[in-house]
C-alpha positions as MATLAB code, in Angstrom:
seq = 'MKSKLQLMFLFLMLWSVFTSQAQVLNPVSWKYSIQKVSDHEVDLLFTASIEKSWHLYAIDFPEGGPVRLSVVFSESSSYELVNGIVEVTSAKTQYDEIFDMKVQYFEEKAVLKQRVKITNPKAFTISGEMEYQVCREGECVMFTPDFKFEIPANSVSVKKIDKGVIKQRVEREKINPIKNPRKEYSSLWTLFFISFTFGLIALLTPCVFPMIPMTVSFFMHSSKSRRKGILNAFFYGISIIGIYTIIGTSVSVTLGPGFANWLSTHWIPNVIFFLIFMVFAFSFFGMFEIRMPSALVNKSVSREDKGGIAGSFFMAFTLVLVSFSCTGPIVGSTLVKSAGGAFLEPVVGMFGFSLAFALPFTLFAIFPSWLSTLPKSGGWLNSVKVILGFLELALGLKFLSIADQTYHWGILDREVYLGIWIVIFTLMGFYLLGKLKFAHDSDSSHISVPRLMLAIVSFSFVVYMIPGMIGAPLKAISGYLPPQTSQDFDISAIVRDQSGGTYPQKEYMGELCEVPKYSHYLHLPHGLQGYFDFQQGMACAREKNKPVFIVFTGHGCVNCREMEANVWSDARVQRILRNDYIIIALYVDDKTHLPQEDWVTSSYDGKVKKTLGKKYADFQISRFGVNAQPYYLLLGRDEKLLVPPRAYDLDVDAFVEFLKSGKNAFYGK';
ca = [
      54.592  -16.800  -17.370;
      53.388  -13.604  -15.746;
      51.465  -12.580  -18.876;
      49.782  -15.992  -19.012;
      48.653  -15.669  -15.403;
      47.280  -12.207  -16.147;
      45.357  -13.508  -19.166;
      43.972  -16.383  -17.095;
      42.934  -13.995  -14.327;
      41.241  -11.718  -16.862;
      39.412  -14.705  -18.378;
      38.149  -15.793  -14.961;
      36.937  -12.269  -14.195;
      35.042  -12.042  -17.494;
      33.580  -15.502  -16.980;
      32.364  -14.596  -13.497;
      30.720  -11.428  -14.818;
      29.043  -13.345  -17.639;
      27.754  -16.113  -15.388;
      26.452  -13.598  -12.857;
      24.457  -11.906  -15.621;
      23.099  -15.137  -17.076;
      22.167  -17.380  -14.196;
      18.734  -18.555  -13.153;
      18.365  -17.248   -9.621;
      16.489  -19.244   -7.016;
      16.967  -17.471   -3.666;
      14.003  -19.193   -1.939;
      13.733  -22.897   -1.114;
      10.528  -24.418    0.269;
       9.816  -27.321    2.598;
       6.309  -28.737    3.064;
       5.159  -30.507    6.228;
       1.954  -31.615    7.938;
       0.816  -31.295   11.555;
      -2.267  -32.791   13.167;
      -4.722  -30.358   14.781;
      -7.729  -32.537   15.650;
      -9.388  -35.787   14.630;
     -10.553  -34.197   11.399;
      -8.122  -31.364   10.695;
      -4.445  -30.909    9.875;
      -2.246  -27.905    9.233;
      -0.229  -27.668    6.037;
       2.978  -25.750    6.708;
       5.015  -23.976    4.048;
       8.527  -23.144    5.276;
      10.657  -20.849    3.119;
      14.415  -20.442    3.506;
      15.454  -17.126    1.965;
      19.020  -16.340    0.978;
      20.701  -13.390    2.661;
      20.171   -9.969    1.067;
      16.907  -11.168   -0.525;
      13.379  -10.508    0.751;
      10.134  -12.300   -0.086;
       7.001  -10.137   -0.334;
       4.246  -11.240    2.026;
       0.538  -11.990    1.579;
      -1.338   -9.240    3.344;
      -0.809   -5.710    2.106;
      -2.875   -3.630   -0.337;
      -2.679   -4.130   -4.086;
      -0.958   -1.644   -6.349;
       2.591   -2.416   -5.221;
       4.992   -5.384   -5.523;
       3.611   -8.828   -6.330;
       2.198  -10.388   -3.171;
       2.681  -14.015   -2.193;
      -0.376  -16.039   -3.162;
      -1.224  -19.731   -2.757;
      -3.855  -21.437   -4.919;
      -5.003  -24.972   -4.045;
      -6.299  -27.439   -6.607;
      -9.937  -28.342   -6.083;
     -10.628  -31.759   -4.555;
     -13.446  -33.546   -2.763;
     -10.915  -35.103   -0.356;
     -10.425  -31.977    1.739;
     -11.858  -28.562    2.560;
      -9.887  -25.393    3.278;
     -10.587  -23.882    6.701;
     -10.383  -20.089    6.385;
      -7.416  -18.621    4.518;
      -3.687  -19.101    4.662;
      -1.990  -17.573    7.714;
       1.456  -16.003    8.069;
       2.987  -17.744   11.098;
       6.146  -15.667   10.820;
       5.548  -11.956   11.316;
       6.378   -9.964    8.210;
       8.391   -6.766    8.285;
       6.558   -3.585    7.333;
       8.243   -0.772    5.435;
       7.120    2.304    3.530;
       8.031    2.009   -0.158;
       8.634    5.401   -1.779;
       8.355    4.012   -5.317;
       4.806    2.680   -4.800;
       3.879    5.294   -2.158;
       2.540    2.625    0.187;
       3.511    0.319    3.035;
       4.650   -3.152    1.930;
       5.332   -6.289    3.945;
       8.037   -8.866    3.371;
      10.061  -11.672    4.957;
      13.800  -12.041    5.356;
      15.769  -15.262    5.978;
      12.749  -17.442    6.821;
       8.995  -17.477    6.456;
       6.389  -19.957    7.676;
       2.845  -20.105    6.291;
       0.005  -22.276    7.552;
      -3.185  -23.490    5.912;
      -5.675  -25.524    7.940;
      -7.643  -28.178    6.044;
     -10.463  -30.503    6.992;
      -9.844  -34.077    5.794;
     -12.911  -35.708    4.216;
     -11.226  -38.749    2.647;
      -9.789  -41.561    4.850;
      -7.716  -42.867    1.942;
      -4.299  -41.575    0.947;
      -4.396  -38.614   -1.431;
      -2.401  -35.570   -2.545;
      -3.050  -31.888   -1.912;
      -1.429  -29.823   -4.640;
      -1.497  -26.331   -6.036;
       0.610  -23.417   -7.186;
       2.258  -20.450   -5.524;
       3.152  -17.088   -6.997;
       5.583  -14.715   -5.345;
       8.245  -12.087   -5.911;
      11.633  -11.843   -4.229;
      13.922   -8.846   -4.510;
      17.283   -7.549   -3.440;
      19.197   -4.409   -4.306;
      19.053   -4.170   -8.088;
      17.107   -7.378   -8.854;
      13.602   -8.779   -8.587;
      12.557  -12.312   -9.515;
       9.097  -13.825  -10.079;
       8.312  -17.482   -9.290;
       5.271  -19.710   -9.808;
       6.262  -23.111   -8.338;
       3.976  -26.070   -7.754;
       3.637  -27.632   -4.297;
       2.448  -31.029   -3.142;
       1.468  -32.542    0.222;
       1.164  -36.325    0.451;
      -1.671  -37.100    2.880;
      -1.397  -40.700    4.120;
      -4.405  -42.934    4.729;
      -6.174  -42.224    8.039;
      -3.806  -39.309    8.514;
      -5.926  -37.636   11.167;
      -5.303  -40.560   13.501;
      -1.572  -39.882   13.453;
      -0.641  -37.562   16.315;
       2.512  -36.121   14.816;
       3.268  -36.496   11.141;
       6.290  -34.233   11.041;
       8.459  -33.825   14.168;
      10.324  -30.911   12.673;
       7.199  -28.759   12.655;
       7.144  -28.346   16.425;
      10.776  -27.279   16.439;
       9.987  -24.793   13.674;
       7.108  -23.342   15.700;
       9.279  -23.102   18.845;
      11.976  -21.272   16.889;
       9.449  -18.885   15.387;
      10.309  -16.221   17.956;
      13.922  -16.447   16.810;
      12.824  -15.798   13.258;
      10.825  -12.675   14.040;
      13.593  -10.440   15.462;
      15.317  -10.073   12.099;
      18.502   -8.115   11.630;
      17.009   -4.703   11.095;
      13.584   -4.442   12.783;
      13.848   -0.673   13.241;
      11.771    0.174   10.184;
       8.862   -2.018   11.357;
       8.937   -0.463   14.800;
       9.387    2.958   13.242;
       6.219    2.559   11.187;
       4.246    1.571   14.302;
       5.627    4.546   16.204;
       4.712    6.808   13.279;
       1.157    5.431   13.291;
       0.994    5.916   17.076;
       2.028    9.575   16.899;
      -0.334   10.298   13.983;
      -3.195    8.727   15.921;
      -2.151   10.579   19.078;
      -2.309   13.841   17.100;
      -5.803   12.935   15.867;
      -6.804   12.419   19.505;
      -5.562   15.873   20.445;
      -7.470   17.388   17.519;
     -10.631   15.607   18.680;
     -10.348   17.372   22.049;
     -10.828   20.738   20.342;
     -14.156   19.839   18.768;
     -17.292   21.441   20.249;
     -18.755   18.032   21.114;
     -15.803   17.175   23.365;
     -14.250   20.323   24.831;
     -17.296   21.404   26.909;
     -17.406   17.942   28.513;
     -14.113   18.503   30.358;
     -15.655   20.693   33.098;
     -18.643   18.311   33.230;
     -16.214   15.456   33.887;
     -14.425   17.358   36.646;
     -17.762   18.219   38.284;
     -18.823   14.546   38.172;
     -15.709   13.300   39.968;
     -15.693   16.148   42.506;
     -19.237   15.365   43.636;
     -19.257   11.560   43.295;
     -16.023   10.780   45.145;
     -16.127   10.633   48.955;
     -12.370   11.124   49.361;
      -9.419   12.513   47.441;
      -7.884    9.050   47.137;
     -11.149    7.578   45.849;
     -11.507   10.418   43.352;
      -8.030    9.802   41.919;
      -8.720    6.051   41.653;
     -12.025    6.677   39.843;
     -10.357    9.206   37.524;
      -7.668    6.689   36.557;
     -10.269    4.023   35.872;
     -12.217    6.582   33.833;
      -9.213    7.225   31.602;
      -8.434    3.521   31.273;
     -12.082    2.894   30.326;
     -11.888    5.460   27.498;
      -8.696    3.839   26.179;
     -10.217    0.363   26.495;
     -13.449    1.246   24.682;
     -11.667    2.823   21.726;
      -8.914    0.189   21.536;
     -11.461   -2.634   21.544;
     -12.984   -1.049   18.427;
      -9.668   -1.345   16.573;
      -8.991   -4.842   17.885;
     -12.472   -6.028   16.896;
     -12.060   -4.699   13.363;
      -8.715   -6.468   13.034;
      -9.693   -9.825   14.563;
     -13.251  -10.309   13.334;
     -12.895   -8.919    9.821;
      -9.280   -9.855    9.120;
      -6.675   -8.671    6.596;
      -8.645   -9.773    3.571;
     -11.446   -7.448    4.548;
      -8.947   -4.627    5.111;
      -7.621   -5.147    1.592;
     -11.169   -5.207    0.214;
     -11.864   -1.945    2.069;
      -8.868   -0.272    0.479;
      -9.456   -1.352   -3.125;
     -13.143   -2.092   -3.853;
     -15.440    0.661   -5.105;
     -18.324   -0.076   -2.706;
     -16.542    0.733    0.599;
     -14.657    3.627   -0.975;
     -17.850    5.268   -2.217;
     -19.471    4.667    1.192;
     -16.486    6.268    2.953;
     -16.692    9.216    0.562;
     -20.381    9.733    1.339;
     -19.746    9.432    5.103;
     -17.044   12.085    4.926;
     -19.377   14.371    2.976;
     -22.179   13.901    5.531;
     -19.856   14.749    8.415;
     -18.498   17.775    6.525;
     -22.029   19.127    5.999;
     -22.737   18.525    9.679;
     -19.597   20.425   10.686;
     -20.722   23.330    8.512;
     -23.953   23.463   10.543;
     -26.374   22.016    7.997;
     -27.698   19.462   10.531;
     -26.666   17.741   13.764;
     -25.546   14.098   13.950;
     -26.553   12.479   17.205;
     -26.401    8.995   18.645;
     -29.811    7.425   19.446;
     -31.139    9.170   22.568;
     -32.252    5.885   24.144;
     -28.676    4.557   24.060;
     -27.212    7.751   25.506;
     -29.907    8.018   28.208;
     -29.341    4.434   29.284;
     -25.636    5.065   29.659;
     -26.214    8.329   31.561;
     -28.571    6.588   33.998;
     -25.825    4.124   34.905;
     -23.456    6.990   35.818;
     -25.486    7.757   38.939;
     -24.263    4.559   40.566;
     -20.861    6.152   41.167;
     -17.654    4.282   41.931;
     -15.861    2.211   39.309;
     -19.089    1.292   37.494;
     -20.045    4.955   37.333;
     -16.586    5.861   35.961;
     -16.954    3.262   33.213;
     -20.387    4.476   32.138;
     -19.177    8.082   32.326;
     -16.455    7.086   29.845;
     -18.971    5.228   27.701;
     -21.263    8.266   27.706;
     -18.368   10.484   26.615;
     -17.662    8.179   23.665;
     -21.332    8.196   22.622;
     -21.955   11.919   23.053;
     -18.742   12.910   21.275;
     -19.433   10.574   18.345;
     -20.705   13.315   16.041;
     -17.295   15.033   16.208;
     -14.923   12.114   16.779;
     -16.601    9.676   14.357;
     -14.784   10.829   11.218;
     -11.477   11.155   13.100;
     -11.797    7.637   14.501;
     -12.712    6.442   11.009;
      -9.612    8.120    9.571;
      -7.470    6.416   12.214;
      -8.921    2.997   11.381;
      -8.507    3.552    7.632;
      -4.926    4.708    8.232;
      -4.172    1.564   10.230;
      -6.054   -0.909    8.002;
      -3.167   -2.849    6.514;
      -4.071   -6.365    7.553;
      -1.735   -6.633   10.569;
      -3.142   -7.281   14.023;
      -1.097   -4.626   15.812;
      -1.746   -1.650   13.551;
      -5.435   -1.027   14.382;
      -4.660   -1.610   18.060;
      -1.724    0.821   18.036;
      -3.742    3.383   16.050;
      -6.732    3.306   18.370;
      -4.535    3.222   21.483;
      -2.699    6.357   20.339;
      -5.970    8.153   19.594;
      -7.665    7.161   22.846;
      -4.580    7.938   24.973;
      -4.512   11.545   23.748;
      -8.294   11.723   24.084;
      -8.363   10.356   27.643;
      -5.299   12.107   29.054;
      -6.773   15.608   29.619;
     -10.007   14.230   31.093;
      -8.046   12.105   33.546;
      -5.625   14.877   34.524;
      -8.377   17.457   35.024;
     -10.332   14.939   37.066;
      -7.285   14.421   39.309;
      -6.323   18.119   39.434;
      -9.593   20.071   39.150;
      -7.835   23.372   39.952;
      -6.303   23.275   36.464;
      -9.773   23.880   35.073;
      -9.436   27.632   35.650;
      -6.561   27.777   33.173;
      -8.677   26.486   30.262;
     -10.012   28.978   27.702;
     -13.759   29.413   27.845;
     -15.734   27.584   25.207;
     -17.262   29.859   22.612;
     -17.121   30.767   18.959;
     -13.569   29.481   18.535;
     -14.833   25.913   19.019;
     -17.245   26.295   16.124;
     -14.373   27.636   13.999;
     -12.427   24.455   14.739;
     -15.468   22.435   13.681;
     -15.832   24.348   10.377;
     -12.119   23.962    9.564;
     -12.483   20.217   10.166;
     -15.414   20.336    7.742;
     -13.201   21.768    5.001;
     -10.597   19.068    5.667;
     -13.315   16.383    5.572;
     -14.354   17.618    2.112;
     -10.781   17.499    0.819;
      -9.785   14.143    2.302;
     -13.079   12.458    1.443;
     -12.332   12.948   -2.247;
      -9.467   10.445   -1.949;
     -11.931    7.581   -1.471;
     -13.954    8.540   -4.531;
     -10.713    8.912   -6.476;
      -9.644    5.341   -5.621;
     -12.928    3.940   -6.959;
     -12.694    6.205  -10.009;
      -9.186    5.015  -10.906;
      -9.897    1.334  -10.272;
     -13.005    1.213  -12.459;
     -12.023    3.901  -15.011;
     -15.134    6.018  -14.487;
     -13.365    9.218  -15.541;
     -15.081   11.330  -12.862;
     -12.042   12.650  -11.009;
      -9.203   13.195  -13.432;
      -6.168   14.873  -11.924;
      -7.039   18.437  -12.928;
     -10.643   18.055  -11.684;
      -9.399   16.738   -8.342;
      -6.855   19.564   -8.060;
      -9.442   22.167   -9.032;
     -11.750   21.048   -6.212;
      -8.900   21.112   -3.697;
      -7.860   24.606   -4.801;
     -11.415   25.869   -4.279;
     -11.765   24.116   -0.887;
      -8.542   25.524    0.567;
      -9.188   28.975   -0.917;
     -12.583   29.068    0.815;
     -10.969   27.849    4.032;
      -8.471   30.712    3.817;
     -11.278   33.239    3.360;
     -13.133   31.684    6.304;
     -10.071   32.039    8.514;
      -9.869   35.713    7.510;
     -13.508   36.185    8.502;
     -14.808   36.698    4.963;
     -17.141   33.681    5.181;
     -19.546   32.898    8.022;
     -21.634   29.854    8.865;
     -24.815   29.471   10.894;
     -23.225   29.009   14.321;
     -20.307   31.427   13.966;
     -20.105   34.328   16.398;
     -19.422   37.913   15.314;
     -15.866   39.196   15.695;
     -14.397   42.646   15.038;
     -10.902   41.322   14.408;
      -9.008   38.097   13.645;
      -6.456   36.526   15.957;
      -2.823   35.938   15.049;
      -3.254   32.105   14.999;
      -6.129   32.443   12.504;
      -3.979   34.733   10.348;
      -1.133   32.192   10.383;
      -3.516   29.386    9.402;
      -4.913   31.559    6.584;
      -1.370   32.128    5.282;
      -0.739   28.365    5.351;
      -4.008   27.698    3.494;
      -3.372   30.281    0.757;
       0.279   29.160    0.408;
      -0.950   25.607   -0.172;
      -3.302   26.901   -2.870;
      -0.422   28.716   -4.600;
       1.616   25.493   -4.469;
      -1.194   23.500   -6.134;
      -1.947   25.909   -8.990;
       1.008   24.794  -11.234;
      -0.388   21.266  -10.965;
      -3.265   22.370  -13.193;
      -0.794   22.504  -16.103;
       1.061   19.313  -15.219;
       3.516   20.153  -12.410;
       4.248   16.902  -10.502;
       3.466   18.276   -6.986;
       5.585   15.583   -5.346;
       4.647   16.627   -1.801;
       1.009   15.538   -2.293;
       1.365   13.108   -5.195;
       0.176   10.232   -2.985;
      -3.233   11.915   -2.596;
      -3.683   12.832   -6.260;
      -4.844   10.760   -9.238;
      -1.994    9.693  -11.570;
      -0.600   12.306  -13.901;
      -1.548   10.214  -16.918;
      -5.199   11.051  -16.157;
      -4.587   14.767  -16.716;
      -5.982   16.137  -19.993;
      -3.834   19.267  -20.100;
      -0.202   18.456  -19.270;
       2.183   21.061  -20.608;
       5.209   18.769  -20.327;
       3.414   16.154  -22.436;
       2.446   18.833  -24.976;
       6.074   19.953  -25.282;
       7.065   16.327  -25.710;
       4.458   15.872  -28.428;
       5.586   18.976  -30.307;
       9.178   17.772  -30.223;
       8.220   14.397  -31.662;
       8.435   12.584  -28.343;
       5.062   10.850  -28.231;
       2.492    9.839  -30.752;
      -1.285    9.683  -30.382;
      -3.036    6.387  -30.957;
      -4.093    7.375  -34.466;
      -0.444    7.994  -35.432;
       0.880    4.649  -34.254;
       0.639    3.331  -37.809;
       3.039    6.006  -39.039;
       5.698    5.863  -36.354;
       5.367    2.204  -35.393;
       3.998   -0.492  -37.648;
       0.596   -1.165  -36.081;
      -1.307   -0.510  -32.900;
       0.512   -2.461  -30.150;
      -1.342   -5.280  -28.475;
      -2.409   -4.573  -24.883;
      -1.700   -0.824  -25.315;
      -5.124    0.088  -23.924;
      -3.839   -0.715  -20.416;
      -0.048   -1.153  -20.693;
       2.057    1.978  -21.148;
       5.702    2.957  -21.264;
       7.011    5.786  -19.052;
       7.891    9.312  -20.194;
       5.653    9.187  -23.236;
       7.752    6.518  -24.955;
       5.950    4.226  -27.389;
       6.586    0.579  -28.062;
       5.217   -2.933  -28.067;
       4.189   -5.360  -25.325;
       4.261   -8.497  -27.469;
       7.628   -9.934  -28.536;
       6.636  -11.234  -31.968;
       4.763   -8.055  -32.889;
       7.725   -5.901  -31.837;
      10.260   -8.033  -33.721;
       8.154   -7.912  -36.885;
       8.129   -4.112  -36.729;
      11.883   -4.000  -36.093;
      12.512   -6.021  -39.244;
      10.170   -3.790  -41.225;
      11.791   -0.588  -39.929;
      15.316   -2.057  -39.996;
      16.003   -1.004  -36.420;
      17.577   -2.755  -33.428;
      15.312   -3.888  -30.605;
      15.431   -2.707  -26.995;
      13.792   -5.308  -24.751;
      13.003   -4.763  -21.098;
      11.706   -7.529  -18.861;
       9.706   -5.667  -16.248;
       6.699   -5.949  -13.959;
       3.917   -3.906  -12.404;
       5.243   -4.715   -8.943;
       8.952   -4.340   -9.718;
      10.411   -1.651   -7.436;
      13.807   -1.636   -9.156;
      12.115   -1.241  -12.543;
      10.396    1.933  -11.306;
      13.700    3.239   -9.956;
      15.379    2.695  -13.325;
      12.526    4.483  -15.109;
      12.612    7.409  -12.680;
      16.396    7.831  -12.541;
      17.773    6.495  -15.831;
      14.993    6.463  -18.430;
      14.135   10.061  -17.516;
      17.495   11.269  -18.841;
      17.096   13.246  -22.089;
      19.922   11.315  -23.813;
      18.352    7.954  -22.995;
      14.927    9.069  -24.223;
      16.328   10.506  -27.456;
      18.121    7.261  -28.336;
      15.156    5.065  -27.431;
      12.726    7.217  -29.442;
      14.840    7.550  -32.563;
      17.036    4.480  -32.807;
      15.215    1.498  -31.272;
      11.969   -0.432  -31.339;
      11.023   -0.843  -27.680;
       9.464   -4.062  -26.419;
       8.367   -4.119  -22.778;
       7.531   -7.620  -21.525;
       5.590   -7.723  -18.237;
       6.304  -10.904  -16.272;
       3.565  -10.367  -13.660;
       0.607   -9.246  -15.771;
      -2.598  -11.195  -15.074;
      -4.191  -10.832  -18.511;
      -5.578  -14.196  -19.644;
      -4.529  -15.037  -23.172;
      -6.748  -16.636  -25.807;
      -6.036  -20.327  -26.186;
      -4.148  -19.865  -29.452;
      -1.585  -17.716  -27.584;
      -0.912  -20.247  -24.830;
       2.618  -21.642  -24.738;
       4.004  -24.846  -23.267;
       7.233  -24.175  -21.429;
      10.403  -25.919  -22.517;
      11.757  -25.153  -19.046;
       9.153  -26.748  -16.760;
       6.672  -28.282  -19.210;
       3.716  -26.242  -17.959;
       1.170  -24.458  -20.107;
       1.397  -20.675  -19.677;
      -2.035  -19.086  -19.991;
      -1.437  -15.480  -18.876;
       0.650  -12.722  -20.403;
       2.903  -12.509  -17.354;
       3.601  -16.223  -17.091;
       4.268  -16.418  -20.821;
       7.012  -13.804  -20.704;
       8.429  -14.893  -17.343;
       8.927  -18.319  -18.914;
      10.270  -16.699  -22.107;
      12.927  -14.855  -20.104;
      14.090  -18.052  -18.394;
      13.844  -20.379  -21.383;
      15.412  -18.018  -23.914;
      17.943  -16.045  -21.874;
      18.482  -18.147  -18.741;
      17.619  -15.264  -16.409;
      14.607  -14.651  -14.184;
      15.392  -11.293  -12.515;
      13.887   -7.923  -13.381;
      14.672   -5.379  -14.633;
      16.663   -6.976  -17.438;
      17.623   -5.144  -20.613;
      18.627   -6.688  -23.938;
      19.522   -5.257  -27.344;
      18.699   -7.603  -30.240;
      19.219   -7.544  -33.977;
      16.806   -8.672  -36.677;
      17.989  -12.270  -36.182;
      16.980  -12.064  -32.497;
      20.595  -12.419  -31.383;
      22.259  -10.261  -28.736;
      24.118   -7.243  -30.060;
      25.973   -6.576  -26.787;
      25.947   -8.197  -23.325;
      22.675   -7.561  -21.413;
      22.313   -5.166  -18.502;
      20.426   -5.393  -15.239;
      19.673   -2.836  -12.515;
      22.279   -0.062  -12.549;
      21.541    3.612  -11.894;
      24.639    4.799  -13.785;
      23.045    6.927  -16.527;
      26.265    7.373  -18.537;
      26.828    3.610  -18.602;
      23.247    3.056  -19.805;
      23.708    5.618  -22.590;
      26.922    3.865  -23.636;
      25.050    0.533  -23.554;
      22.452    1.882  -26.006;
      25.064    3.459  -28.268;
      27.170    0.302  -28.403;
      24.119   -1.749  -29.372;
      23.258    0.670  -32.179;
      26.856    0.617  -33.445;
      26.904   -3.195  -33.386;
      23.621   -3.308  -35.332;
      24.954   -1.056  -38.103;
      28.421   -2.653  -38.081;
      30.277    0.426  -36.860;
];
């Protein structure tokens, strides 16, 4: 009896493991409701309930990371969309190390809102399709569900179509404080301190530093009493903070997250930013002076003479205008740093910058005796300006690099980018040692200890970058560099080639069977070669008499990148994959539109799949009953499983054993 119970228990355990590996996951459920806004407009509300431990990626963060939530409406003459879809629930923000970027996502619940203008008094349907990705530890799943809103006749005359909507909106504040909000707050605090540091740096520029004694003199002579002087000084500081913060708020509110995303990805703004940084760098080097229009500055200065609160405001406004030639690029960097589509980020960024910028002016205006402790302005201020010029040159290249990578211009490959940086920071080191001089530099018979320390830092950074010219990963600055695949001379790739690890395009025919479809833009990691089309890969496997290693993956799959970085990088795994398997990587989120002859009609939902990603997302569900990535299968020539599949698991030894067991099953060992 005891042995029977043990066998039954073992059977149940195996069954639970099998069903957990082969289930179609659906961790998000949607409800659709309608709410009247005016006599001609209604709001369509999408309410998502998300299972615990899962998170749904949001709409508004830059491309290049996980798959963002998108909503596409079917065209109709019965309604018009009013602006874009809005996230009612605030998304969490977190830095993702795999994609080297900040991503946004929802946990537990999410509410989206799309306002529409009704142009048809008769009953009709608003329909469309969503696409989104949900992930948890070890699994990611792609979905492309349809949605439908039934709009009744004369719907705009109905005051409240769905009573539950108001309750949902009231409870929105309960949704926002999710279980672990620390990372979101942490990212805002990080942005604040970075911006605050930028503000302190701006104080040391020659356009700003000399204005401190001018400010103190203004308040000493314009205030009739000590109390009045302190009040005016406080208002002066608040005015500086307000002027700068309004800039960030205006950018966020008037231009919106879509514009922020366009700024970060399109070639036009990136090239413009690059040119602006170059112009400011040349100005810092003393080639020319950037000034605000004199009429604008003079008008502001004339208002200062009024004194009192109005005079304090225009004194602050004058400071902002006059200091523009030095603070412009720093303010721009702060805005670019904070441009992620959220309302708070530009505000927090500009508040941090302006707080640091305003604080010394306010304190010196309140305590003018502190002025005697300040170092006298002189040649050191110009040195600060020149050093900022070198940094402008280096950081400005990032914008040109983004455009270059996006449009495949081939201007700034990794070694070219690194070479320019090495030269820039070498020249900066020589400047700090006094070996280079610019037009406005003063003569000096010796260098100070701080300059020597900065020179050591600059030259040490150059030494760190030099190995990158032969393919070293340079992880500390990898986020600023072009991808390593763009490097022409990569010694690690050369070693791999010599050992038979990778094969040039012309040798595909010898090692594989034919040039893989989509290989001009889809690639496997670590120099591995394989196919991106199931039928093409299976045909080659039959011809070569090898088992097939299939991975369902995605461009935005974080767990897929972790597996590639931690498991696929192992020498044993690479050796087995190169020598013993035909690799087929099937991307479930690729947007490539297929020719009509390659379209497939799903046996799962009956829809026609017209893109590469949708085709293989449907293939994974229809054929294997699973929709999570990464997902690994080992197949024989008959397309049957050799061993049970595997999902996300960072155990390298177990993955090696998985590959070996599949090979043994294929050859009947």
